[in-house]
C-alpha positions in Angstrom: 7.9 -43.6 11.3 5.7 -43.3 8.6 1.7 -44.1 8.5 -1.5 -43.3 6.7 -4.3 -41.6 7.7 -7.6 -41.2 6.4 -7.6 -41.6 2.5 -4.4 -43.3 2.0 -2.3 -39.6 2.4 1.1 -40.8 4.0 2.5 -39.1 6.9 6.3 -39.2 8.7 7.8 -37.8 11.3 9.7 -35.1 12.0 12.7 -37.3 12.5 12.4 -39.4 9.0 11.6 -35.7 7.1 14.8 -34.5 8.8 17.1 -37.4 7.2 15.0 -37.2 3.8 16.0 -33.5 2.4 15.3 -33.0 -1.1 18.3 -33.3 -2.8 20.0 -31.6 -6.1 19.2 -34.5 -8.3 15.3 -34.5 -6.8 15.2 -30.7 -8.0 16.4 -31.5 -11.4 13.8 -34.6 -12.2 11.1 -32.0 -10.6 12.4 -28.8 -13.1 12.3 -31.8 -16.0 8.3 -32.5 -15.1 7.5 -28.8 -15.1 8.9 -28.4 -18.2 6.9 -31.6 -19.3 3.7 -30.2 -17.4 4.5 -27.0 -19.7 4.7 -28.5 -23.0 1.3 -30.3 -22.3 -0.2 -26.5 -20.9 0.7 -24.8 -24.2 -1.6 -27.7 -26.0 -4.4 -26.3 -23.0 -4.3 -25.1 -20.3 -5.9 -27.5 -18.1 -5.2 -30.9 -19.2 -6.4 -33.6 -17.1 -3.2 -35.8 -16.1 -4.8 -39.4 -17.2 -4.9 -37.5 -20.7 -1.2 -36.4 -20.9 0.1 -39.9 -19.5 -2.2 -41.7 -21.9 -0.4 -39.7 -24.5 3.0 -40.5 -23.5 1.8 -44.5 -23.9 0.8 -43.6 -27.6 4.2 -42.0 -28.1 6.1 -44.4 -27.0 4.3 -47.2 -28.9 2.1 -46.6 -31.7 -0.1 -48.9 -33.7 -2.1 -50.2 -30.5 -5.8 -51.0 -29.7 -7.7 -49.6 -27.5 -7.2 -52.6 -24.9 -3.8 -52.5 -25.0 -3.3 -48.6 -23.9 -6.3 -49.8 -21.0 -3.8 -52.6 -19.4 -0.8 -50.6 -19.8 -2.3 -47.3 -18.3 -4.2 -50.0 -15.5 -7.8 -48.6 -16.4 -10.8 -49.7 -18.3 -11.1 -50.0 -21.7 -14.5 -48.2 -21.7 -12.3 -44.9 -19.5 -9.7 -45.6 -22.0 -11.9 -44.6 -24.9 -13.3 -41.7 -23.8 -9.9 -40.7 -23.1 -8.3 -41.1 -26.6 -11.7 -40.0 -28.0 -10.2 -36.3 -25.7 -7.3 -36.5 -27.8 -8.3 -36.8 -30.9 -10.1 -34.1 -32.9 -13.5 -35.7 -32.2 -13.7 -35.5 -28.3 -17.9 -36.0 -26.9 -17.4 -33.5 -24.4 -18.2 -29.8 -24.4 -14.4 -28.7 -25.2 -13.4 -29.8 -28.8 -10.7 -32.5 -28.7 -6.9 -32.2 -28.6 -5.8 -33.2 -32.1 -3.1 -35.0 -30.6 -3.7 -38.6 -32.0 -6.2 -40.1 -34.6 -7.5 -43.6 -34.5 -7.7 -45.9 -37.9 -9.2 -49.3 -38.8 -6.4 -51.7 -38.6 -6.4 -52.8 -42.0 -6.2 -56.9 -40.7 -8.9 -56.8 -38.9 -11.7 -54.2 -39.1 -12.6 -54.7 -35.6 -9.3 -53.3 -34.3 -9.2 -50.2 -34.3 -5.1 -48.5 -34.1 -4.2 -44.8 -32.3 -1.2 -43.2 -34.2 0.0 -39.6 -33.2 -0.8 -36.7 -35.8 0.9 -34.0 -36.9 0.3 -32.0 -34.2 1.1 -35.2 -31.8 4.5 -35.5 -33.2 5.0 -31.9 -32.7 4.2 -31.6 -29.2 6.9 -34.6 -28.6 9.7 -32.7 -30.6 8.8 -30.0 -28.2 9.1 -32.0 -24.7 12.6 -33.6 -25.9 13.7 -29.7 -26.7 12.7 -28.5 -23.8 14.5 -31.5 -21.7 17.8 -31.2 -23.7 17.9 -27.8 -23.8 17.3 -27.9 -19.5 19.9 -30.5 -19.3 22.5 -28.6 -21.5 21.8 -25.6 -18.9 22.7 -27.1 -16.3 26.0 -28.9 -17.5 26.5 -25.7 -18.2 25.9 -24.0 -14.8 27.9 -27.3 -13.5 31.0 -26.3 -15.0 30.9 -22.4 -14.5 30.4 -23.0 -10.6 33.4 -25.6 -10.6 35.5 -23.4 -12.6 34.4 -20.6 -10.2 35.3 -22.7 -7.4 39.0 -22.5 -6.2 40.4 -25.7 -4.2 40.1 -23.7 -1.1 36.7 -22.9 -1.5 36.2 -27.0 -2.1 37.6 -27.2 0.9 35.7 -25.4 3.2 32.1 -26.6 1.3 33.2 -30.1 2.1 34.1 -28.8 5.2 30.9 -27.1 6.1 29.4 -30.3 4.8 31.1 -32.9 7.6 29.8 -30.0 10.4 26.1 -30.0 9.4 25.8 -33.6 9.3 27.7 -33.9 12.8 25.3 -30.9 13.6 22.5 -32.8 12.9 23.4 -35.6 15.5 23.3 -33.1 18.8 20.8 -32.4 20.9 19.9 -28.7 21.7 22.4 -28.7 24.9 24.9 -29.6 23.0 24.2 -27.1 20.0 24.1 -24.2 22.7 27.7 -25.1 23.9 29.5 -25.6 20.0 27.8 -21.8 19.5 29.2 -20.3 22.5 32.4 -21.9 21.7 32.4 -20.5 18.2 31.3 -17.2 19.3 34.6 -16.8 22.0 36.8 -18.6 19.2 35.4 -15.2 16.9 36.2 -13.0 19.5 39.7 -14.1 20.4 40.5 -14.1 16.7 39.1 -10.1 16.8 40.8 -9.5 19.4 44.0 -10.5 18.3 43.4 -8.6 15.1 42.7 -5.2 16.2 46.1 -4.5 17.6 47.9 -5.4 14.4 45.6 -3.0 12.7 46.3 0.0 15.0 50.2 -0.8 14.7 49.5 -0.3 10.8 47.7 2.4 11.0 50.6 4.2 13.1 53.4 2.7 11.2 52.1 4.2 7.9 51.3 8.0 9.7 54.4 8.5 11.1 
């Protein structure tokens, strides 16, 4: 069951969390997000998320006005003006700008400014693309290696274990204890059957 607490924090019951595990695809996406953040951290170690967010808007569609970017980002024109100043080389704060974008007067409308990427901004876009592409290639190579290393028997065992885990999630505490005792008894029975064979084998070889 989902509910909200103070501050809008989404809370979920343990049952919901147990049924919604983080998948391998989720991990892959999160890893690419970290690569994206690393690219921005290389520009400046502490960069506000709204600055990175706006930069991506500009990179996707250059030449728009401040009001257009504000509408895309869901913020006011005044806030977007400050963000674009920070992304340019003339930040209004104490720190210098990022020099990632530049603003020019629209040749068709002198009252309108347009925003474009600088050489440094384009280099950042290329670096983001390179990091994500290399990560995808690394993941593909890893999947090929793992697939090559797994025999059909290993794949069958993995599928069996997956079905066993899924079935175990539906069991209660008493049922799980019963299953554990049965598995332990089965393992003990198999080990007891193997021991005489080993002893006979050693005896025959010694003769």
